[in-house]
TORSE-259760 format. One record per residue (C-alpha): residue number from 0; residue in one letter; x, y, z. Coordinates in pm, 1 decimal. Example, Ala and Ser with C-alpha at 12.3 -4.5 7.8 and 13.67 -1.06 7.14 Angstrom:
i;aa;c1;c2;c3
0;a;1230.0;-450.0;780.0;
1;s;1367.0;-106.0;714.0;
# end
This chain:
i;aa;c1;c2;c3
0;m;-14766.2;4213.7;-4137.1;
1;i;-14847.7;3918.7;-3913.6;
2;r;-14936.7;4021.5;-3558.2;
3;c;-15015.4;3819.5;-3248.1;
4;v;-15387.0;3740.1;-3230.1;
5;k;-15397.6;3817.8;-2855.6;
6;c;-15176.6;4126.6;-2828.3;
7;i;-15039.3;4323.6;-3124.8;
8;l;-14671.1;4228.9;-3139.1;
9;p;-14559.7;4184.9;-3501.6;
10;e;-14348.8;3915.2;-3660.1;
11;s;-14062.9;4168.0;-3692.5;
12;f;-14032.7;4216.4;-3313.5;
13;p;-13687.1;4090.6;-3202.0;
14;g;-13680.7;3729.0;-3088.5;
15;i;-14053.9;3668.6;-3128.6;
16;t;-14209.2;3338.9;-3237.4;
17;f;-14570.2;3231.0;-3290.2;
18;d;-14749.9;2908.5;-3208.8;
19;s;-14993.7;2729.8;-3438.6;
20;e;-15281.2;2943.3;-3309.5;
21;g;-15102.9;3268.5;-3388.0;
22;i;-15021.2;3355.2;-3024.9;
23;c;-14680.3;3514.2;-2973.6;
24;s;-14407.7;3383.7;-2744.3;
25;v;-14420.3;3701.3;-2532.1;
26;c;-14787.1;3636.2;-2447.4;
27;t;-14710.1;3272.2;-2372.1;
28;i;-14422.6;3356.8;-2137.7;
29;f;-14628.9;3628.8;-1971.8;
30;n;-14910.0;3386.4;-1896.1;
31;e;-14679.1;3106.1;-1782.8;
32;q;-14470.8;3321.2;-1550.0;
33;k;-14747.9;3560.6;-1443.6;
34;q;-14519.7;3857.1;-1498.7;
35;h;-14783.6;4112.9;-1402.6;
36;i;-14603.4;4218.3;-1082.9;
37;p;-14644.3;3915.2;-853.5;
38;s;-14536.7;4117.7;-548.4;
39;l;-14781.2;4404.5;-598.9;
40;e;-14905.5;4394.9;-240.1;
41;k;-14549.2;4412.0;-109.3;
42;l;-14478.5;4707.9;-338.2;
43;k;-14797.1;4883.5;-227.7;
44;t;-14694.5;4842.0;134.1;
45;k;-14351.0;4985.9;57.1;
46;f;-14504.8;5273.9;-139.5;
47;d;-14747.8;5360.7;140.6;
48;q;-14463.1;5344.8;392.0;
49;l;-14243.1;5580.7;186.7;
50;v;-14531.3;5824.6;143.1;
51;s;-14606.8;5815.3;515.1;
52;e;-14241.4;5858.7;616.2;
53;n;-14180.8;6149.5;380.5;
54;k;-14507.3;6335.6;421.4;
55;s;-14482.5;6651.6;627.7;
56;d;-14722.3;6919.1;743.5;
57;d;-14487.7;7207.9;670.7;
58;s;-14413.0;7372.1;335.8;
59;k;-14139.7;7125.0;240.1;
60;y;-14196.9;6937.7;-85.0;
61;n;-14272.3;6570.2;-29.1;
62;a;-14234.0;6466.1;-390.5;
63;l;-14114.4;6591.3;-726.7;
64;v;-14326.9;6475.3;-1020.5;
65;a;-14171.4;6456.4;-1366.8;
66;f;-14448.6;6651.7;-1537.2;
67;s;-14461.2;6633.1;-1916.6;
68;g;-14806.9;6787.3;-1942.8;
69;g;-14934.0;6465.9;-2102.0;
70;k;-15235.2;6274.6;-1978.6;
71;d;-15050.8;6034.6;-1745.2;
72;s;-14826.7;6279.9;-1561.3;
73;t;-15116.3;6527.0;-1531.4;
74;y;-15331.3;6263.2;-1365.1;
75;l;-15039.7;6156.7;-1144.6;
76;v;-14999.3;6510.5;-1006.2;
77;y;-15371.5;6518.9;-933.9;
78;k;-15376.1;6175.9;-769.6;
79;l;-15070.5;6231.1;-551.9;
80;k;-15202.7;6562.5;-425.5;
81;e;-15572.1;6489.4;-387.7;
82;t;-15561.7;6125.3;-272.7;
83;y;-15226.4;6108.2;-93.8;
84;g;-15208.7;6469.3;24.8;
85;l;-14851.7;6524.0;-91.1;
86;n;-14695.0;6866.0;-129.1;
87;i;-14568.2;6845.3;-485.7;
88;l;-14318.5;7022.5;-707.0;
89;a;-14396.2;6959.7;-1074.0;
90;f;-14083.1;6951.6;-1290.3;
91;t;-14098.3;6989.0;-1669.3;
92;f;-13812.7;6921.1;-1908.4;
93;d;-13876.5;7140.6;-2212.1;
94;n;-13712.2;6953.8;-2498.7;
95;g;-13805.6;7224.6;-2748.8;
96;f;-14075.7;7017.3;-2918.0;
97;i;-14358.7;7027.1;-2666.3;
98;s;-14692.0;7124.1;-2821.2;
99;e;-14806.4;7477.4;-2742.6;
100;s;-15139.6;7324.8;-2638.2;
101;t;-14947.0;7128.3;-2376.7;
102;f;-14814.1;7446.5;-2217.7;
103;t;-15172.2;7575.7;-2204.5;
104;n;-15276.2;7251.1;-2034.0;
105;m;-14989.6;7284.6;-1786.3;
106;r;-15086.7;7637.3;-1685.8;
107;t;-15453.1;7548.4;-1654.6;
108;v;-15402.7;7234.4;-1445.8;
109;m;-15129.6;7373.5;-1221.2;
110;e;-15343.5;7674.7;-1137.5;
111;r;-15646.3;7455.6;-1072.5;
112;l;-15449.5;7220.9;-845.0;
113;a;-15241.1;7498.0;-683.1;
114;v;-14914.2;7311.8;-742.8;
115;d;-14570.5;7473.1;-775.9;
116;h;-14421.4;7417.7;-1119.8;
117;i;-14077.1;7475.8;-1268.0;
118;i;-13972.8;7434.2;-1631.9;
119;f;-13613.8;7350.6;-1724.1;
120;k;-13517.1;7435.9;-2081.1;
121;p;-13163.9;7322.6;-2176.5;
122;r;-12948.2;7491.0;-2437.9;
123;h;-13108.8;7410.6;-2768.0;
124;d;-12794.9;7361.3;-2977.9;
125;l;-12681.5;7066.2;-2766.8;
126;i;-13028.5;6917.5;-2737.6;
127;k;-13070.1;6931.3;-3115.6;
128;r;-12741.9;6742.2;-3159.9;
129;i;-12849.6;6481.7;-2905.3;
130;f;-13181.3;6420.8;-3080.1;
131;s;-13035.6;6431.9;-3431.8;
132;t;-12770.7;6176.4;-3337.4;
133;s;-13025.8;5960.4;-3157.2;
134;a;-13242.9;5964.0;-3469.9;
135;s;-12971.5;5883.7;-3723.2;
136;d;-12701.1;5675.5;-3551.4;
137;d;-12695.2;5333.9;-3384.9;
138;i;-12623.2;5428.2;-3024.1;
139;y;-12842.1;5192.8;-2817.2;
140;p;-12859.9;4810.6;-2811.2;
141;t;-13161.0;4630.3;-2956.6;
142;s;-13240.2;4500.2;-2608.6;
143;l;-13343.3;4857.0;-2520.0;
144;l;-13489.9;4951.3;-2856.4;
145;k;-13750.4;4676.4;-2820.0;
146;f;-13922.0;4905.9;-2570.1;
147;g;-13891.5;5250.7;-2727.5;
148;s;-13726.9;5466.9;-2989.5;
149;s;-13368.5;5588.2;-2962.6;
150;i;-13489.5;5948.9;-2941.7;
151;c;-13724.5;5867.8;-2654.2;
152;i;-13456.2;5674.2;-2466.8;
153;s;-13230.5;5981.5;-2476.2;
154;c;-13510.9;6219.5;-2383.5;
155;i;-13655.3;6009.8;-2102.7;
156;r;-13311.0;5961.5;-1950.2;
157;m;-13263.3;6338.1;-1943.0;
158;v;-13607.0;6382.2;-1785.5;
159;n;-13538.8;6122.5;-1516.7;
160;n;-13185.0;6240.9;-1441.7;
161;l;-13268.0;6612.9;-1426.0;
162;s;-13573.5;6540.4;-1211.7;
163;l;-13350.5;6351.0;-971.2;
164;k;-13087.6;6625.2;-978.5;
165;t;-13350.3;6886.2;-890.8;
166;a;-13485.7;6668.8;-609.4;
167;i;-13136.5;6639.6;-459.5;
168;e;-13076.8;7014.4;-486.8;
169;k;-13407.5;7086.0;-310.6;
170;n;-13387.5;6798.7;-62.1;
171;i;-13701.6;6630.2;-196.2;
172;p;-13719.3;6265.1;-85.3;
173;m;-13922.6;6113.8;-371.0;
174;v;-13923.3;6145.8;-750.2;
175;m;-14244.9;6027.2;-914.9;
176;l;-14251.1;5922.3;-1280.9;
177;g;-14567.9;5894.7;-1488.5;
178;n;-14481.6;5577.6;-1679.0;
179;s;-14780.7;5365.5;-1770.4;
180;p;-14769.9;4995.3;-1673.2;
181;g;-14709.8;4917.0;-2040.5;
182;q;-14387.0;5119.3;-2045.7;
183;l;-14231.7;4908.4;-1771.9;
184;i;-14073.7;4569.7;-1828.5;
185;q;-14267.3;4459.4;-1521.3;
186;s;-13974.2;4428.5;-1281.6;
187;e;-14013.4;4526.0;-916.5;
188;n;-13685.6;4716.0;-944.8;
189;e;-13838.3;4949.2;-1203.4;
190;i;-14125.7;5051.8;-978.3;
191;i;-13941.9;5161.9;-662.7;
192;y;-13565.3;5205.0;-671.1;
193;q;-13270.0;5430.1;-590.3;
194;d;-13061.4;5528.1;-889.7;
195;n;-12735.7;5542.1;-691.6;
196;r;-12744.4;5164.0;-651.1;
197;i;-12671.7;5119.7;-1021.9;
198;p;-12292.9;5137.7;-1077.0;
199;y;-12185.5;5474.2;-1217.6;
200;e;-11962.2;5325.5;-1486.4;
201;l;-12242.4;5098.3;-1604.3;
202;k;-12472.3;5397.2;-1653.6;
203;k;-12197.9;5597.2;-1821.5;
204;g;-12116.7;5308.3;-2053.5;
205;l;-12473.1;5299.3;-2183.1;
206;f;-12445.7;5658.3;-2302.9;
207;k;-12083.5;5648.5;-2419.6;
208;p;-12179.7;5594.7;-2788.1;
209;l;-12388.4;5912.5;-2771.9;
210;a;-12111.7;6105.0;-2597.2;
211;d;-11860.0;5984.5;-2857.7;
212;k;-12076.1;6139.3;-3130.3;
213;v;-12193.4;6457.2;-2956.4;
214;g;-11930.9;6525.8;-2690.6;
215;d;-11881.1;6458.8;-2320.1;
216;e;-12097.3;6758.9;-2231.2;
217;v;-12402.3;6534.5;-2281.3;
218;y;-12320.5;6367.4;-1950.4;
219;q;-12429.8;6680.3;-1762.8;
220;y;-12786.9;6597.1;-1870.4;
221;l;-12765.2;6218.8;-1862.2;
222;l;-12584.1;6157.8;-1531.6;
223;l;-12553.0;6315.5;-1189.7;
224;d;-12216.3;6435.7;-1070.9;
225;k;-12035.0;6156.7;-886.6;
226;k;-12067.5;6345.4;-557.4;
227;d;-12445.9;6364.6;-601.4;
228;y;-12466.9;5985.6;-604.6;
229;q;-12325.3;5996.9;-249.4;
230;t;-12621.5;6203.0;-125.0;
231;k;-12772.6;6073.1;198.2;
232;p;-13056.7;6006.8;221.9;
233;f;-13077.1;5944.2;-151.8;
234;p;-13420.3;6004.7;-311.3;
235;h;-13638.7;5714.6;-413.9;
236;t;-13754.6;5703.7;-774.3;
237;i;-14105.1;5564.1;-802.4;
238;n;-14330.8;5461.0;-1092.1;
239;p;-14664.0;5462.9;-903.9;
240;f;-14915.5;5358.4;-1172.0;
241;p;-14883.8;4979.5;-1128.3;
242;i;-14949.6;5040.3;-757.7;
243;i;-15220.3;5309.6;-757.7;
244;g;-15400.8;5175.8;-1064.3;
245;y;-15415.9;5276.3;-1429.1;
246;d;-15745.3;5334.1;-1609.6;
247;e;-15730.2;5550.7;-1922.4;
248;t;-16103.3;5622.0;-1919.8;
249;a;-16084.6;5748.9;-1561.9;
250;i;-15767.0;5943.3;-1638.4;
251;y;-15921.6;6129.4;-1932.6;
252;k;-16240.3;6199.5;-1736.8;
253;t;-16053.1;6337.4;-1436.2;
254;i;-15807.3;6559.0;-1622.1;
255;s;-16072.3;6693.5;-1859.7;
256;e;-16257.8;6816.6;-1551.9;
257;l;-15937.2;7001.5;-1460.2;
258;g;-15941.8;7178.7;-1797.7;
259;w;-15694.0;6952.6;-1980.3;
260;r;-15755.0;6915.4;-2354.7;
261;r;-15580.6;6670.6;-2586.1;
262;p;-15348.2;6853.5;-2831.2;
263;e;-15438.5;6811.7;-3196.9;
264;d;-15080.5;6848.1;-3323.1;
265;v;-14931.3;6527.3;-3181.6;
266;d;-14927.5;6165.7;-3300.7;
267;p;-15172.8;5901.4;-3167.8;
268;n;-14917.2;5769.8;-2916.1;
269;s;-14840.3;6102.2;-2751.1;
270;s;-15052.2;6351.6;-2561.4;
271;n;-14793.6;6626.1;-2531.6;
272;c;-14482.0;6601.4;-2756.4;
273;q;-14419.0;6636.1;-3131.5;
274;l;-14065.8;6492.4;-3114.6;
275;n;-14220.6;6152.8;-3051.9;
276;s;-14333.5;6135.1;-3415.4;
277;l;-13977.4;6150.4;-3548.0;
278;g;-13872.2;5878.6;-3305.2;
279;i;-14148.8;5656.8;-3441.5;
280;v;-14061.8;5711.7;-3808.5;
281;k;-13687.4;5656.7;-3763.6;
282;h;-13742.2;5350.5;-3545.5;
283;k;-13970.2;5188.0;-3802.4;
284;e;-13726.4;5267.8;-4084.7;
285;k;-13436.6;5101.4;-3902.1;
286;l;-13600.8;4812.1;-3718.8;
287;n;-13925.0;4746.1;-3907.1;
288;f;-14148.3;4756.2;-3601.4;
289;h;-14321.3;5035.4;-3411.9;
290;p;-14147.6;5159.1;-3094.0;
291;y;-14484.1;5146.1;-2915.4;
292;d;-14558.1;4786.1;-3016.3;
293;y;-14432.7;4652.6;-2684.1;
294;e;-14602.6;4915.2;-2465.9;
295;m;-14937.5;4878.4;-2641.7;
296;s;-14916.5;4498.8;-2634.7;
297;m;-14847.1;4502.9;-2261.2;
298;l;-15142.8;4732.7;-2196.7;
299;v;-15357.7;4485.6;-2389.5;
300;r;-15226.5;4191.5;-2181.5;
301;l;-15294.0;4382.2;-1861.8;
302;g;-15648.4;4462.2;-1977.4;
303;k;-15588.8;4837.9;-1974.9;
304;i;-15686.0;4899.6;-2339.1;
305;s;-15847.2;4692.5;-2614.0;
306;r;-15649.1;4527.2;-2890.0;
307;e;-15838.3;4743.0;-3140.7;
308;e;-15731.7;5063.3;-2965.7;
309;a;-15371.3;4944.6;-2949.9;
310;l;-15375.1;4874.6;-3323.5;
311;r;-15522.9;5217.0;-3395.0;
312;r;-15237.0;5387.1;-3215.8;
313;v;-14955.2;5200.2;-3385.2;
314;e;-15111.9;5182.0;-3729.6;
315;d;-15213.2;5551.9;-3731.4;
316;p;-15498.2;5521.8;-3984.9;
317;d;-15513.5;5900.7;-4030.9;
318;n;-15141.5;5904.1;-4120.5;
319;i;-15065.2;6188.9;-3880.4;
320;t;-14716.8;6078.1;-3775.2;
321;p;-14514.1;6116.1;-4100.2;
322;g;-14609.6;6480.8;-4154.1;
323;l;-14528.6;6572.6;-3795.7;
324;a;-14197.9;6387.3;-3816.3;
325;e;-14099.3;6578.8;-4128.1;
326;k;-14161.5;6912.7;-3954.1;
327;v;-13959.4;6804.9;-3650.8;
328;e;-13670.2;6685.7;-3864.0;
329;k;-13657.0;7021.6;-4041.1;
330;k;-13636.9;7197.1;-3703.6;
331;l;-13353.4;6970.1;-3595.5;
332;k;-13156.3;7057.1;-3907.2;
# end
């Protein structure tokens, strides 16, 4: 497979072209338009202002962190508490496929940091249908699938929505997400936003193909109730990493000192979840490119990881992913 000589995007990535030197069109556009968050200082000012406005000295939670137990969200909890002094509620969405080692990491780190932690585990029969349908059927447009697998899109939406729902119920003003800079399409509106500004019917329309297959009950996990979108003040959703900095070496060093250990039963692109492996396999079967191609390529462009490390993760030289995916698929059936 031909890949860009600067990042790792393959020739099968939708809409991609290459110049005579083997550099992909995504790299060229990125360099020409300087898409690495041109208004970073403005966003940092807004972030600091929100933190300052919503920080309190009493026992009220200042922020809810969507806590997967993976390396990024673990470091985010640490950073927001230790550097910014926020009173945090960690919220975990248990999708039924989280590594047991991840739960051990969660307990260890939460005790070490003295952070409150709640785990939400939805009814497994419905979740299995959601993931099975996401894996097998065409429910999302290619414009979204360029950035992640269908399974992950469904799962991440449930994480984000249920985190927001919990924040509203508990009157928490900020929801923090542990997305790496490579997971974002590099728009200011992805870094700090309020979900109620996106039209309800537009959001519902995105998930209608899934609801048509599984049933309207999926909306209880994918969307807030209409009345919740009228909440005032409405919580801000924030992806802090582009603002506070992202350094994988520093992240691993810090969280290992907290007792976090990388699970051995996950694929090279995950540090917490086995379901991810099935998303990868199904995505590659359908679309002929890796669902992490874009994220890894963006991390390379931003100088966060080397091209060699990005290739290692998507090419999986130890062939870990297929075996894990097979086990997950059996559980889903």
